[in-house]
N, CA, C, O and the ligand as a Tripos MOL2 file, in Angstrom:
@<TRIPOS>MOLECULE
protein
  249   247    63     0     0
PROTEIN
NO_CHARGES

@<TRIPOS>ATOM
      1 N           0.7730   -1.2020    0.0410 N.3       1 MET1
      2 CA          0.3470   -0.0420   -0.0360 C.3       1 MET1
      3 C           0.9320    1.1650   -0.0910 C.2       1 MET1
      4 O           1.7040    1.4620    0.8200 O.2       1 MET1
      5 N           0.7350    1.9110   -0.9450 N.am      2 ASN2
      6 CA          1.2360    3.3650   -1.0740 C.3       2 ASN2
      7 C           0.8560    4.3610   -0.6340 C.2       2 ASN2
      8 O          -0.1360    4.8550   -1.1700 O.2       2 ASN2
      9 N           1.4940    5.0730    0.5340 N.am      3 ILE3
     10 CA          0.9310    6.2450    0.9140 C.3       3 ILE3
     11 C           1.7380    7.5240    0.4310 C.2       3 ILE3
     12 O           2.9680    7.5230    0.4650 O.2       3 ILE3
     13 N           0.9640    8.6780   -0.0470 N.am      4 LYS4
     14 CA          1.8160    9.6850   -0.4330 C.3       4 LYS4
     15 C           1.8680   10.5680    0.9040 C.2       4 LYS4
     16 O           0.8770   10.8490    1.5770 O.2       4 LYS4
     17 N           3.1560   10.9500    1.1720 N.am      5 ALA5
     18 CA          3.6440   11.5400    2.3960 C.3       5 ALA5
     19 C           2.8260   12.9550    2.7890 C.2       5 ALA5
     20 O           2.5590   13.3440    3.9270 O.2       5 ALA5
     21 N           2.5550   13.5090    1.7120 N.am      6 LEU6
     22 CA          2.0590   15.1500    1.8820 C.3       6 LEU6
     23 C           0.4830   15.1050    1.9720 C.2       6 LEU6
     24 O          -0.1280   15.8690    2.7190 O.2       6 LEU6
     25 N          -0.0560   14.3010    1.2840 N.am      7 GLU7
     26 CA         -1.5320   14.2100    1.2400 C.3       7 GLU7
     27 C          -2.4560   13.4550    2.1180 C.2       7 GLU7
     28 O          -3.6340   13.7510    2.3190 O.2       7 GLU7
     29 N          -1.8590   12.5240    2.5860 N.am      8 TRP8
     30 CA         -2.5050   11.4480    3.6560 C.3       8 TRP8
     31 C          -3.6350   11.0290    2.7890 C.2       8 TRP8
     32 O          -4.7560   11.1990    3.2670 O.2       8 TRP8
     33 N          -3.5420   10.4800    1.5290 N.am      9 ASN9
     34 CA         -4.4090    9.6440    0.9180 C.3       9 ASN9
     35 C          -3.8820    8.6280    0.2400 C.2       9 ASN9
     36 O          -2.6730    8.6180    0.0090 O.2       9 ASN9
     37 N          -4.6610    7.6750   -0.1580 N.am     10 PHE10
     38 CA         -4.3660    6.3970   -1.1800 C.3      10 PHE10
     39 C          -5.4210    6.1210   -1.8730 C.2      10 PHE10
     40 O          -6.5180    6.6180   -1.6190 O.2      10 PHE10
     41 N          -5.1750    5.1750   -2.9690 N.am     11 ALA11
     42 CA         -6.1650    4.7810   -3.9420 C.3      11 ALA11
     43 C          -6.6090    3.6100   -3.6560 C.2      11 ALA11
     44 O          -5.7170    2.8450   -3.2890 O.2      11 ALA11
     45 N          -7.8540    3.0870   -3.6880 N.am     12 LYS12
     46 CA         -8.5980    2.0080   -3.3670 C.3      12 LYS12
     47 C          -8.5680    1.4700   -4.7360 C.2      12 LYS12
     48 O          -8.3830    0.2540   -4.7930 O.2      12 LYS12
     49 N          -8.6990    2.0650   -5.7960 N.am     13 GLY13
     50 CA         -8.9200    1.5280   -7.3390 C.3      13 GLY13
     51 C          -7.9720    2.0770   -8.2550 C.2      13 GLY13
     52 O          -7.2370    3.0320   -8.0040 O.2      13 GLY13
     53 N          -8.0170    1.4130   -9.3680 N.am     14 ILE14
     54 CA         -7.0990    1.8340  -10.4300 C.3      14 ILE14
     55 C          -7.9010    1.9580  -11.6940 C.2      14 ILE14
     56 O          -8.5380    0.9610  -12.0330 O.2      14 ILE14
     57 N          -7.9640    3.0480  -12.4490 N.am     15 CYS15
     58 CA         -8.6780    3.3110  -13.8040 C.3      15 CYS15
     59 C          -8.2970    2.3950  -14.5640 C.2      15 CYS15
     60 O          -7.1220    2.0280  -14.5430 O.2      15 CYS15
     61 N          -9.1450    1.8810  -15.3280 N.am     16 SER16
     62 CA         -8.9060    0.5900  -16.5380 C.3      16 SER16
     63 C          -8.5140    1.1480  -17.6310 C.2      16 SER16
     64 O          -8.0300    0.4080  -18.4880 O.2      16 SER16
     65 N          -8.6040    2.4100  -17.8610 N.am     17 LEU17
     66 CA         -8.2760    2.9820  -19.1990 C.3      17 LEU17
     67 C          -6.8920    3.6910  -19.0210 C.2      17 LEU17
     68 O          -6.0760    3.3610  -19.8820 O.2      17 LEU17
     69 N          -6.4710    4.5510  -18.1360 N.am     18 GLY18
     70 CA         -5.2120    5.1810  -17.8410 C.3      18 GLY18
     71 C          -4.5370    4.7390  -16.7910 C.2      18 GLY18
     72 O          -3.4640    5.3230  -16.6420 O.2      18 GLY18
     73 N          -4.7950    3.8540  -15.9480 N.am     19 GLY19
     74 CA         -4.1480    3.3860  -14.6600 C.3      19 GLY19
     75 C          -3.9990    4.5760  -13.9810 C.2      19 GLY19
     76 O          -2.8650    4.6850  -13.5150 O.2      19 GLY19
     77 N          -4.7990    5.6010  -13.7310 N.am     20 CYS20
     78 CA         -5.1460    6.6870  -12.6690 C.3      20 CYS20
     79 C          -5.7130    5.8730  -11.3190 C.2      20 CYS20
     80 O          -6.3060    4.7950  -11.3170 O.2      20 CYS20
     81 N          -5.4120    6.5730  -10.3570 N.am     21 ASP21
     82 CA         -5.9520    6.3040   -9.0910 C.3      21 ASP21
     83 C          -7.3820    6.7510   -9.0960 C.2      21 ASP21
     84 O          -7.7430    7.8440   -9.5300 O.2      21 ASP21
     85 N          -8.0740    5.9560   -8.6530 N.am     22 THR22
     86 CA         -9.4670    6.0790   -8.3990 C.3      22 THR22
     87 C          -9.9610    5.7830   -7.1170 C.2      22 THR22
     88 O          -9.1630    5.1590   -6.4180 O.2      22 THR22
     89 N         -11.2390    6.0970   -6.5160 N.am     23 GLU23
     90 CA        -11.6640    6.0400   -5.3200 C.3      23 GLU23
     91 C         -10.5980    6.1830   -4.1760 C.2      23 GLU23
     92 O         -10.1550    5.3510   -3.3830 O.2      23 GLU23
     93 N         -10.3600    7.4010   -4.3420 N.am     24 LYS24
     94 CA         -9.2110    8.0640   -3.2410 C.3      24 LYS24
     95 C          -9.9020    8.2430   -1.9430 C.2      24 LYS24
     96 O         -11.0410    8.6570   -1.7260 O.2      24 LYS24
     97 N          -9.0110    7.8600   -1.1520 N.am     25 VAL25
     98 CA         -9.6670    7.8690    0.2550 C.3      25 VAL25
     99 C          -8.3850    8.9340    1.2730 C.2      25 VAL25
    100 O          -7.2060    8.6740    1.5140 O.2      25 VAL25
    101 N          -9.2190   10.1440    1.6770 N.am     26 SER26
    102 CA         -8.3640   11.1540    2.2490 C.3      26 SER26
    103 C          -8.3860   10.9340    3.7940 C.2      26 SER26
    104 O          -9.3710   10.4570    4.3560 O.2      26 SER26
    105 N          -7.3300   11.2780    4.4040 N.am     27 PHE27
    106 CA         -7.1170   11.4990    5.8820 C.3      27 PHE27
    107 C          -6.6230   12.6780    6.3650 C.2      27 PHE27
    108 O          -5.8000   13.3160    5.7080 O.2      27 PHE27
    109 N          -7.0920   13.1180    7.6290 N.am     28 THR28
    110 CA         -6.4540   14.2940    7.9770 C.3      28 THR28
    111 C          -5.1680   14.2280    8.7510 C.2      28 THR28
    112 O          -4.5000   15.2520    8.8950 O.2      28 THR28
    113 N          -4.7560   12.9920    9.2940 N.am     29 SER29
    114 CA         -3.7020   12.6020    9.7900 C.3      29 SER29
    115 C          -2.9300   11.5100    9.3520 C.2      29 SER29
    116 O          -3.5190   10.6010    8.7660 O.2      29 SER29
    117 N          -1.4860   11.4240    9.5660 N.am     30 ARG30
    118 CA         -0.8010   10.4450    9.1470 C.3      30 ARG30
    119 C          -1.0700    9.1150    9.7330 C.2      30 ARG30
    120 O          -0.8890    8.1040    9.0550 O.2      30 ARG30
    121 N          -1.4680    9.0590   10.8840 N.am     31 ALA31
    122 CA         -1.6160    8.0240   11.8140 C.3      31 ALA31
    123 C          -2.9190    7.4460   11.2400 C.2      31 ALA31
    124 O          -2.9900    6.2170   11.2550 O.2      31 ALA31
    125 N          -4.0420    8.1770   10.6980 N.am     32 GLU32
    126 CA         -5.3380    7.5590   10.5140 C.3      32 GLU32
    127 C          -5.1770    6.8040    9.2150 C.2      32 GLU32
    128 O          -5.8200    5.7790    8.9860 O.2      32 GLU32
    129 N          -4.1920    7.3960    8.2550 N.am     33 ALA33
    130 CA         -3.8350    6.8900    6.8830 C.3      33 ALA33
    131 C          -3.0660    5.7260    7.0660 C.2      33 ALA33
    132 O          -3.3220    4.7760    6.3260 O.2      33 ALA33
    133 N          -2.1950    5.6130    7.8870 N.am     34 ILE34
    134 CA         -1.2110    4.4310    8.2080 C.3      34 ILE34
    135 C          -2.2600    3.2720    8.8870 C.2      34 ILE34
    136 O          -2.2150    2.0780    8.5880 O.2      34 ILE34
    137 N          -3.0440    3.7640    9.6910 N.am     35 LYS35
    138 CA         -3.9540    2.7430   10.2180 C.3      35 LYS35
    139 C          -4.9630    1.9820    9.2230 C.2      35 LYS35
    140 O          -5.1030    0.7610    9.1540 O.2      35 LYS35
    141 N          -5.6230    2.9370    8.4830 N.am     36 GLU36
    142 CA         -6.5320    2.3210    7.2410 C.3      36 GLU36
    143 C          -5.3090    1.5240    6.4000 C.2      36 GLU36
    144 O          -5.5420    0.3330    6.1970 O.2      36 GLU36
    145 N          -4.5110    1.8520    6.0800 N.am     37 ALA37
    146 CA         -3.6990    1.1420    5.1380 C.3      37 ALA37
    147 C          -3.3730   -0.2320    5.5970 C.2      37 ALA37
    148 O          -3.4670   -1.2320    4.8860 O.2      37 ALA37
    149 N          -2.9070   -0.2080    7.0820 N.am     38 GLU38
    150 CA         -2.4160   -1.3940    7.5850 C.3      38 GLU38
    151 C          -3.7710   -2.2860    7.6270 C.2      38 GLU38
    152 O          -3.5620   -3.4850    7.4430 O.2      38 GLU38
    153 N          -4.9460   -1.9620    7.8080 N.am     39 ARG39
    154 CA         -6.2300   -2.5000    7.9460 C.3      39 ARG39
    155 C          -6.4790   -3.2870    6.6160 C.2      39 ARG39
    156 O          -6.8090   -4.4730    6.6580 O.2      39 ARG39
    157 N          -6.3150   -2.6070    5.4200 N.am     40 LEU40
    158 CA         -6.6180   -2.9630    4.1970 C.3      40 LEU40
    159 C          -5.6550   -3.9270    3.7340 C.2      40 LEU40
    160 O          -6.0120   -4.8740    3.0330 O.2      40 LEU40
    161 N          -4.1320   -3.7010    4.1730 N.am     41 THR41
    162 CA         -3.3970   -4.8320    3.7280 C.3      41 THR41
    163 C          -3.7190   -6.0490    4.4130 C.2      41 THR41
    164 O          -3.9550   -7.0850    3.7910 O.2      41 THR41
    165 N          -3.7410   -5.9710    5.7720 N.am     42 LYS42
    166 CA         -4.1180   -7.2370    6.6810 C.3      42 LYS42
    167 C          -5.4370   -7.9140    5.9960 C.2      42 LYS42
    168 O          -5.3610   -9.1400    5.9230 O.2      42 LYS42
    169 N          -6.4660   -7.4100    5.5520 N.am     43 GLU43
    170 CA         -7.5280   -8.0520    4.8570 C.3      43 GLU43
    171 C          -7.1860   -8.5310    3.3370 C.2      43 GLU43
    172 O          -7.9780   -9.1280    2.6070 O.2      43 GLU43
    173 N          -5.9750   -8.1890    3.0310 N.am     44 GLY44
    174 CA         -5.6690   -8.4630    1.7260 C.3      44 GLY44
    175 C          -6.3350   -7.7760    0.6710 C.2      44 GLY44
    176 O          -6.6640   -8.3910   -0.3440 O.2      44 GLY44
    177 N          -6.6000   -6.3890    0.8300 N.am     45 LEU45
    178 CA         -7.4650   -5.5770   -0.1560 C.3      45 LEU45
    179 C          -6.4000   -4.7640   -0.5700 C.2      45 LEU45
    180 O          -5.8630   -3.9360    0.1660 O.2      45 LEU45
    181 N          -5.9990   -5.0430   -2.0420 N.am     46 GLU46
    182 CA         -4.8720   -4.1090   -2.6090 C.3      46 GLU46
    183 C          -5.8440   -3.2160   -3.7210 C.2      46 GLU46
    184 O          -7.0250   -3.4570   -3.9720 O.2      46 GLU46
    185 N          -5.2290   -2.4130   -4.1530 N.am     47 PRO47
    186 CA         -6.2010   -1.5680   -5.2820 C.3      47 PRO47
    187 C          -6.3330   -2.4920   -6.4650 C.2      47 PRO47
    188 O          -5.4590   -3.2500   -6.8860 O.2      47 PRO47
    189 N          -7.7350   -2.2960   -7.0150 N.am     48 GLU48
    190 CA         -7.9580   -3.2260   -8.0260 C.3      48 GLU48
    191 C          -8.2150   -2.2700   -9.2580 C.2      48 GLU48
    192 O          -8.5320   -1.0890   -9.1180 O.2      48 GLU48
    193 N          -8.0440   -2.9120  -10.5100 N.am     49 VAL49
    194 CA         -8.5070   -2.1560  -11.6570 C.3      49 VAL49
    195 C         -10.0910   -2.3500  -11.6350 C.2      49 VAL49
    196 O         -10.7370   -3.3780  -11.4300 O.2      49 VAL49
    197 N         -10.5000   -1.1120  -11.8960 N.am     50 GLY50
    198 CA        -12.0900   -0.9750  -11.9980 C.3      50 GLY50
    199 C         -12.6080   -0.1050  -12.9610 C.2      50 GLY50
    200 O         -12.0540   -0.1220  -14.0600 O.2      50 GLY50
    201 N         -13.3890    0.5220  -12.8180 N.am     51 TYR51
    202 CA        -14.0360    1.4820  -13.9780 C.3      51 TYR51
    203 C         -13.3090    2.5790  -14.2160 C.2      51 TYR51
    204 O         -12.6160    3.1200  -13.3540 O.2      51 TYR51
    205 N         -13.4370    3.0300  -15.5650 N.am     52 PRO52
    206 CA        -12.5540    4.1180  -15.9270 C.3      52 PRO52
    207 C         -12.8360    5.4970  -15.1790 C.2      52 PRO52
    208 O         -13.9930    5.8230  -14.9120 O.2      52 PRO52
    209 N         -11.8840    6.1970  -14.8890 N.am     53 CYS53
    210 CA        -12.0460    7.4620  -14.1850 C.3      53 CYS53
    211 C         -12.7220    8.5860  -15.3960 C.2      53 CYS53
    212 O         -12.6360    8.3640  -16.6040 O.2      53 CYS53
    213 N         -13.3480    9.7230  -14.8480 N.am     54 PRO54
    214 CA        -14.3220   10.4140  -15.6190 C.3      54 PRO54
    215 C         -13.2870   11.1980  -16.7190 C.2      54 PRO54
    216 O         -13.7930   11.4740  -17.8070 O.2      54 PRO54
    217 N         -12.0410   11.5250  -16.5230 N.am     55 SER55
    218 CA        -11.2670   12.1740  -17.3960 C.3      55 SER55
    219 C         -10.7490   11.3790  -18.6490 C.2      55 SER55
    220 O         -10.5970   11.8350  -19.7820 O.2      55 SER55
    221 N         -10.4950   10.0180  -18.1900 N.am     56 CYS56
    222 CA        -10.1150    9.2430  -19.1940 C.3      56 CYS56
    223 C         -11.2810    8.5690  -19.9010 C.2      56 CYS56
    224 O         -11.0450    7.8430  -20.8670 O.2      56 CYS56
    225 N         -12.5650    8.7750  -19.4620 N.am     57 MET57
    226 CA        -13.7060    8.4710  -20.1040 C.3      57 MET57
    227 C         -14.0920    9.4510  -21.0940 C.2      57 MET57
    228 O         -14.7900    9.1500  -22.0630 O.2      57 MET57
    229 N         -13.6090   10.7400  -20.8520 N.am     58 GLN58
    230 CA        -13.6870   11.7550  -21.6640 C.3      58 GLN58
    231 C         -12.8810   11.6380  -22.8740 C.2      58 GLN58
    232 O         -13.3590   11.6420  -24.0090 O.2      58 GLN58
    233 N         -11.6220   11.5310  -22.5920 N.am     59 ASP59
    234 CA        -10.6330   11.0970  -23.5940 C.3      59 ASP59
    235 C         -10.9890   10.0010  -24.5930 C.2      59 ASP59
    236 O         -10.7690   10.1400  -25.7970 O.2      59 ASP59
    237 N         -11.4930    9.0030  -24.1150 N.am     60 TYR60
    238 CA        -11.7580    7.7560  -24.6250 C.3      60 TYR60
    239 C         -13.0110    7.8380  -25.7820 C.2      60 TYR60
    240 O         -13.0030    7.2870  -26.8830 O.2      60 TYR60
    241 N         -14.0310    8.6460  -25.2360 N.am     61 TYR61
    242 CA        -15.1510    8.8670  -26.1260 C.3      61 TYR61
    243 C         -15.2790   10.1840  -26.8830 C.2      61 TYR61
    244 O         -16.3150   10.5760  -27.4200 O.2      61 TYR61
    245 N         -14.1170   10.8180  -26.8640 N.am     62 ALA62
    246 CA        -14.0760   12.3230  -27.3300 C.3      62 ALA62
    247 C         -14.1460   11.7740  -29.0430 C.2      62 ALA62
    248 O         -14.1430   12.5990  -29.9570 O.2      62 ALA62
    249 ZN         -8.1010    7.4050  -15.7650 Zn       63 ZN63
@<TRIPOS>BOND
     1     1     2 1
     2     2     3 1
     3     3     4 2
     4     3     5 am
     5     5     6 1
     6     6     7 1
     7     7     8 2
     8     7     9 am
     9     9    10 1
    10    10    11 1
    11    11    12 2
    12    11    13 am
    13    13    14 1
    14    14    15 1
    15    15    16 2
    16    15    17 am
    17    17    18 1
    18    18    19 1
    19    19    20 2
    20    19    21 am
    21    21    22 1
    22    22    23 1
    23    23    24 2
    24    23    25 am
    25    25    26 1
    26    26    27 1
    27    27    28 2
    28    27    29 am
    29    29    30 1
    30    30    31 1
    31    31    32 2
    32    31    33 am
    33    33    34 1
    34    34    35 1
    35    35    36 2
    36    35    37 am
    37    37    38 1
    38    38    39 1
    39    39    40 2
    40    39    41 am
    41    41    42 1
    42    42    43 1
    43    43    44 2
    44    43    45 am
    45    45    46 1
    46    46    47 1
    47    47    48 2
    48    47    49 am
    49    49    50 1
    50    50    51 1
    51    51    52 2
    52    51    53 am
    53    53    54 1
    54    54    55 1
    55    55    56 2
    56    55    57 am
    57    57    58 1
    58    58    59 1
    59    59    60 2
    60    59    61 am
    61    61    62 1
    62    62    63 1
    63    63    64 2
    64    63    65 am
    65    65    66 1
    66    66    67 1
    67    67    68 2
    68    67    69 am
    69    69    70 1
    70    70    71 1
    71    71    72 2
    72    71    73 am
    73    73    74 1
    74    74    75 1
    75    75    76 2
    76    75    77 am
    77    77    78 1
    78    78    79 1
    79    79    80 2
    80    79    81 am
    81    81    82 1
    82    82    83 1
    83    83    84 2
    84    83    85 am
    85    85    86 1
    86    86    87 1
    87    87    88 2
    88    87    89 am
    89    89    90 1
    90    90    91 1
    91    91    92 2
    92    91    93 am
    93    93    94 1
    94    94    95 1
    95    95    96 2
    96    95    97 am
    97    97    98 1
    98    98    99 1
    99    99   100 2
   100    99   101 am
   101   101   102 1
   102   102   103 1
   103   103   104 2
   104   103   105 am
   105   105   106 1
   106   106   107 1
   107   107   108 2
   108   107   109 am
   109   109   110 1
   110   110   111 1
   111   111   112 2
   112   111   113 am
   113   113   114 1
   114   114   115 1
   115   115   116 2
   116   115   117 am
   117   117   118 1
   118   118   119 1
   119   119   120 2
   120   119   121 am
   121   121   122 1
   122   122   123 1
   123   123   124 2
   124   123   125 am
   125   125   126 1
   126   126   127 1
   127   127   128 2
   128   127   129 am
   129   129   130 1
   130   130   131 1
   131   131   132 2
   132   131   133 am
   133   133   134 1
   134   134   135 1
   135   135   136 2
   136   135   137 am
   137   137   138 1
   138   138   139 1
   139   139   140 2
   140   139   141 am
   141   141   142 1
   142   142   143 1
   143   143   144 2
   144   143   145 am
   145   145   146 1
   146   146   147 1
   147   147   148 2
   148   147   149 am
   149   149   150 1
   150   150   151 1
   151   151   152 2
   152   151   153 am
   153   153   154 1
   154   154   155 1
   155   155   156 2
   156   155   157 am
   157   157   158 1
   158   158   159 1
   159   159   160 2
   160   159   161 am
   161   161   162 1
   162   162   163 1
   163   163   164 2
   164   163   165 am
   165   165   166 1
   166   166   167 1
   167   167   168 2
   168   167   169 am
   169   169   170 1
   170   170   171 1
   171   171   172 2
   172   171   173 am
   173   173   174 1
   174   174   175 1
   175   175   176 2
   176   175   177 am
   177   177   178 1
   178   178   179 1
   179   179   180 2
   180   179   181 am
   181   181   182 1
   182   182   183 1
   183   183   184 2
   184   183   185 am
   185   185   186 1
   186   186   187 1
   187   187   188 2
   188   187   189 am
   189   189   190 1
   190   190   191 1
   191   191   192 2
   192   191   193 am
   193   193   194 1
   194   194   195 1
   195   195   196 2
   196   195   197 am
   197   197   198 1
   198   198   199 1
   199   199   200 2
   200   199   201 am
   201   201   202 1
   202   202   203 1
   203   203   204 2
   204   203   205 am
   205   205   206 1
   206   206   207 1
   207   207   208 2
   208   207   209 am
   209   209   210 1
   210   210   211 1
   211   211   212 2
   212   211   213 am
   213   213   214 1
   214   214   215 1
   215   215   216 2
   216   215   217 am
   217   217   218 1
   218   218   219 1
   219   219   220 2
   220   219   221 am
   221   221   222 1
   222   222   223 1
   223   223   224 2
   224   223   225 am
   225   225   226 1
   226   226   227 1
   227   227   228 2
   228   227   229 am
   229   229   230 1
   230   230   231 1
   231   231   232 2
   232   231   233 am
   233   233   234 1
   234   234   235 1
   235   235   236 2
   236   235   237 am
   237   237   238 1
   238   238   239 1
   239   239   240 2
   240   239   241 am
   241   241   242 1
   242   242   243 1
   243   243   244 2
   244   243   245 am
   245   245   246 1
   246   246   247 1
   247   247   248 2
@<TRIPOS>SUBSTRUCTURE
     1 MET1         2 RESIDUE 1 A MET
     2 ASN2         6 RESIDUE 1 A ASN
     3 ILE3        10 RESIDUE 1 A ILE
     4 LYS4        14 RESIDUE 1 A LYS
     5 ALA5        18 RESIDUE 1 A ALA
     6 LEU6        22 RESIDUE 1 A LEU
     7 GLU7        26 RESIDUE 1 A GLU
     8 TRP8        30 RESIDUE 1 A TRP
     9 ASN9        34 RESIDUE 1 A ASN
    10 PHE10       38 RESIDUE 1 A PHE
    11 ALA11       42 RESIDUE 1 A ALA
    12 LYS12       46 RESIDUE 1 A LYS
    13 GLY13       50 RESIDUE 1 A GLY
    14 ILE14       54 RESIDUE 1 A ILE
    15 CYS15       58 RESIDUE 1 A CYS
    16 SER16       62 RESIDUE 1 A SER
    17 LEU17       66 RESIDUE 1 A LEU
    18 GLY18       70 RESIDUE 1 A GLY
    19 GLY19       74 RESIDUE 1 A GLY
    20 CYS20       78 RESIDUE 1 A CYS
    21 ASP21       82 RESIDUE 1 A ASP
    22 THR22       86 RESIDUE 1 A THR
    23 GLU23       90 RESIDUE 1 A GLU
    24 LYS24       94 RESIDUE 1 A LYS
    25 VAL25       98 RESIDUE 1 A VAL
    26 SER26      102 RESIDUE 1 A SER
    27 PHE27      106 RESIDUE 1 A PHE
    28 THR28      110 RESIDUE 1 A THR
    29 SER29      114 RESIDUE 1 A SER
    30 ARG30      118 RESIDUE 1 A ARG
    31 ALA31      122 RESIDUE 1 A ALA
    32 GLU32      126 RESIDUE 1 A GLU
    33 ALA33      130 RESIDUE 1 A ALA
    34 ILE34      134 RESIDUE 1 A ILE
    35 LYS35      138 RESIDUE 1 A LYS
    36 GLU36      142 RESIDUE 1 A GLU
    37 ALA37      146 RESIDUE 1 A ALA
    38 GLU38      150 RESIDUE 1 A GLU
    39 ARG39      154 RESIDUE 1 A ARG
    40 LEU40      158 RESIDUE 1 A LEU
    41 THR41      162 RESIDUE 1 A THR
    42 LYS42      166 RESIDUE 1 A LYS
    43 GLU43      170 RESIDUE 1 A GLU
    44 GLY44      174 RESIDUE 1 A GLY
    45 LEU45      178 RESIDUE 1 A LEU
    46 GLU46      182 RESIDUE 1 A GLU
    47 PRO47      186 RESIDUE 1 A PRO
    48 GLU48      190 RESIDUE 1 A GLU
    49 VAL49      194 RESIDUE 1 A VAL
    50 GLY50      198 RESIDUE 1 A GLY
    51 TYR51      202 RESIDUE 1 A TYR
    52 PRO52      206 RESIDUE 1 A PRO
    53 CYS53      210 RESIDUE 1 A CYS
    54 PRO54      214 RESIDUE 1 A PRO
    55 SER55      218 RESIDUE 1 A SER
    56 CYS56      222 RESIDUE 1 A CYS
    57 MET57      226 RESIDUE 1 A MET
    58 GLN58      230 RESIDUE 1 A GLN
    59 ASP59      234 RESIDUE 1 A ASP
    60 TYR60      238 RESIDUE 1 A TYR
    61 TYR61      242 RESIDUE 1 A TYR
    62 ALA62      246 RESIDUE 1 A ALA
    63 ZN63       249 GROUP 0 **** ****
């Protein structure tokens, strides 16, 4: 699980068209973000390739 140090968020999904982060989860503190990331990792939940994000959809169908 990858945590961006400045934003305290991570993505639970990956856009199927462009590989962008989708389903971003934001946290107000580092401790919260780490706690949630650890919980998801423990449960074996890694980011999954899901639906395309809105901006890729726009490019794709333009
Ligand atoms: Zn995308």
